[in-house]
C-alpha positions as a Markdown table, in Angstrom:
| # | Residue | x | y | z |
|---|---|---|---|---|
| 1 | Unk | 0.0 | 0.0 | 0.0 |
| 2 | Unk | 1.2 | 3.5 | -0.9 |
| 3 | Unk | 0.4 | 6.9 | 0.5 |
| 4 | Unk | 0.6 | 10.3 | -1.3 |
| 5 | Unk | 2.6 | 13.0 | 0.4 |
| 6 | Unk | 2.8 | 16.6 | -0.5 |
| 7 | Unk | 5.3 | 19.3 | 0.4 |
| 8 | Unk | 3.2 | 22.4 | 0.9 |
| 9 | Unk | 6.1 | 24.8 | 0.4 |
| 10 | Unk | 7.4 | 23.4 | -2.9 |
| 11 | Unk | 4.2 | 21.7 | -4.1 |
| 12 | Unk | 6.1 | 18.5 | -4.7 |
| 13 | Unk | 4.3 | 15.1 | -4.5 |
| 14 | Unk | 5.8 | 11.8 | -3.5 |
| 15 | Unk | 4.2 | 8.4 | -3.5 |
| 16 | Unk | 5.7 | 6.4 | -0.6 |
| 17 | Unk | 5.2 | 2.7 | 0.2 |
| 18 | Unk | 4.1 | 1.9 | 3.8 |
| 19 | Unk | 5.3 | -1.4 | 5.3 |
| 20 | Unk | 8.0 | -3.8 | 4.4 |
| 21 | Unk | 10.7 | -2.5 | 2.0 |
| 22 | Unk | 11.3 | -5.1 | -0.6 |
| 23 | Unk | 13.8 | -2.8 | -2.4 |
| 24 | Unk | 15.9 | -2.5 | 0.8 |
| 25 | Unk | 15.6 | -6.3 | 1.3 |
| 26 | Unk | 17.0 | -7.0 | -2.2 |
| 27 | Unk | 19.3 | -4.0 | -2.8 |
| 28 | Unk | 20.4 | -2.9 | 0.7 |
| 29 | Unk | 21.3 | 0.7 | 1.1 |
| 30 | Unk | 20.8 | 1.7 | -2.6 |
| 31 | Unk | 17.1 | 2.6 | -2.2 |
| 32 | Unk | 18.1 | 5.2 | 0.3 |
| 33 | Unk | 20.8 | 6.5 | -2.0 |
| 34 | Unk | 18.4 | 6.8 | -5.0 |
| 35 | Unk | 15.7 | 8.5 | -2.8 |
| 36 | Unk | 18.2 | 11.1 | -1.7 |
| 37 | Unk | 17.8 | 10.0 | 1.9 |
| 38 | Unk | 21.4 | 10.7 | 2.9 |
| 39 | Unk | 21.0 | 10.3 | 6.6 |
| 40 | Unk | 19.8 | 6.7 | 6.4 |
| 41 | Unk | 22.2 | 5.9 | 3.5 |
| 42 | Unk | 25.2 | 6.8 | 5.6 |
| 43 | Unk | 23.8 | 5.0 | 8.7 |
| 44 | Unk | 23.3 | 1.8 | 6.7 |
| 45 | Unk | 26.7 | 2.2 | 5.0 |
| 46 | Unk | 28.5 | 2.6 | 8.3 |
| 47 | Unk | 26.7 | -0.4 | 9.9 |
| 48 | Unk | 27.3 | -2.5 | 6.8 |
| 49 | Unk | 31.0 | -1.7 | 7.0 |
| 50 | Unk | 31.2 | -2.3 | 10.7 |
| 51 | Unk | 29.4 | -5.6 | 10.6 |
| 52 | Unk | 30.3 | -6.7 | 7.1 |
| 53 | Unk | 34.1 | -6.5 | 7.2 |
| 54 | Unk | 34.7 | -8.9 | 10.1 |
| 55 | Unk | 32.0 | -11.4 | 9.0 |
| 56 | Unk | 33.1 | -11.4 | 5.3 |
| 57 | Unk | 29.7 | -9.8 | 4.2 |
| 58 | Unk | 27.3 | -12.0 | 6.2 |
| 59 | Unk | 26.7 | -9.2 | 8.7 |
| 60 | Unk | 26.0 | -6.7 | 5.9 |
| 61 | Unk | 23.4 | -9.1 | 4.5 |
| 62 | Unk | 21.7 | -9.4 | 7.8 |
| 63 | Unk | 21.7 | -5.6 | 8.2 |
| 64 | Unk | 19.8 | -5.4 | 4.8 |
| 65 | Unk | 17.2 | -7.9 | 6.0 |
| 66 | Unk | 16.7 | -6.0 | 9.3 |
| 67 | Unk | 16.5 | -2.6 | 7.8 |
| 68 | Unk | 13.9 | -3.9 | 5.3 |
| 69 | Unk | 11.4 | -4.3 | 8.1 |
| 70 | Unk | 11.5 | -0.6 | 9.2 |
| 71 | Unk | 13.2 | 1.5 | 6.5 |
| 72 | Unk | 10.0 | 2.8 | 5.0 |
| 73 | Unk | 8.7 | 3.9 | 8.4 |
| 74 | Unk | 11.9 | 5.7 | 9.0 |
| 75 | Unk | 11.7 | 7.4 | 5.6 |
| 76 | Unk | 8.1 | 8.5 | 6.1 |
| 77 | Unk | 8.8 | 9.8 | 9.6 |
| 78 | Unk | 11.7 | 11.9 | 8.2 |
| 79 | Unk | 9.4 | 13.3 | 5.5 |
| 80 | Unk | 6.7 | 14.2 | 7.9 |
| 81 | Unk | 9.2 | 15.9 | 10.3 |
| 82 | Unk | 10.4 | 18.0 | 7.3 |
| 83 | Unk | 6.9 | 19.3 | 6.7 |
| 84 | Unk | 5.4 | 16.9 | 4.2 |
| 85 | Unk | 1.7 | 16.2 | 4.7 |
| 86 | Unk | -0.7 | 13.7 | 3.3 |
| 87 | Unk | -2.2 | 14.9 | 0.0 |
| 88 | Unk | -5.6 | 13.2 | 0.4 |
| 89 | Unk | -7.8 | 11.8 | 3.1 |
| 90 | Unk | -7.2 | 8.2 | 2.2 |
| 91 | Unk | -3.4 | 8.8 | 2.7 |
| 92 | Unk | -4.0 | 10.5 | 6.0 |
| 93 | Unk | -6.2 | 7.7 | 7.3 |
| 94 | Unk | -3.7 | 5.1 | 6.1 |
| 95 | Unk | -0.9 | 6.9 | 8.0 |
| 96 | Unk | -3.0 | 7.3 | 11.1 |
| 97 | Unk | -3.9 | 3.6 | 11.0 |
| 98 | Unk | -0.2 | 2.7 | 10.8 |
| 99 | Unk | 0.7 | 4.8 | 13.8 |
| 100 | Unk | 2.1 | 7.9 | 12.1 |
| 101 | Unk | 1.2 | 11.3 | 13.4 |
| 102 | Unk | 0.1 | 13.8 | 10.8 |
| 103 | Unk | -0.8 | 17.5 | 11.0 |
């Protein structure tokens, strides 16, 4: 399921998936890079290096699996904290039902 978010200052729209992040599951930190989510990209990169180097990559794979469960929630929370708002009532009700706080 996806929700539509709007930045009221720039009038940009984003459609964001709510729930498990299959792209993070399969591609690790690259979805954060392609979304321009620099904070979580660098967090995942540092954790991948710290856990991946001593375990010859196994730790980095586990990090990708773990982040897949909550990366979309982190991304949506960051967007909402930067001023993005739901663009329609169905998106707002979906976010509220998933535990997000909206304005």
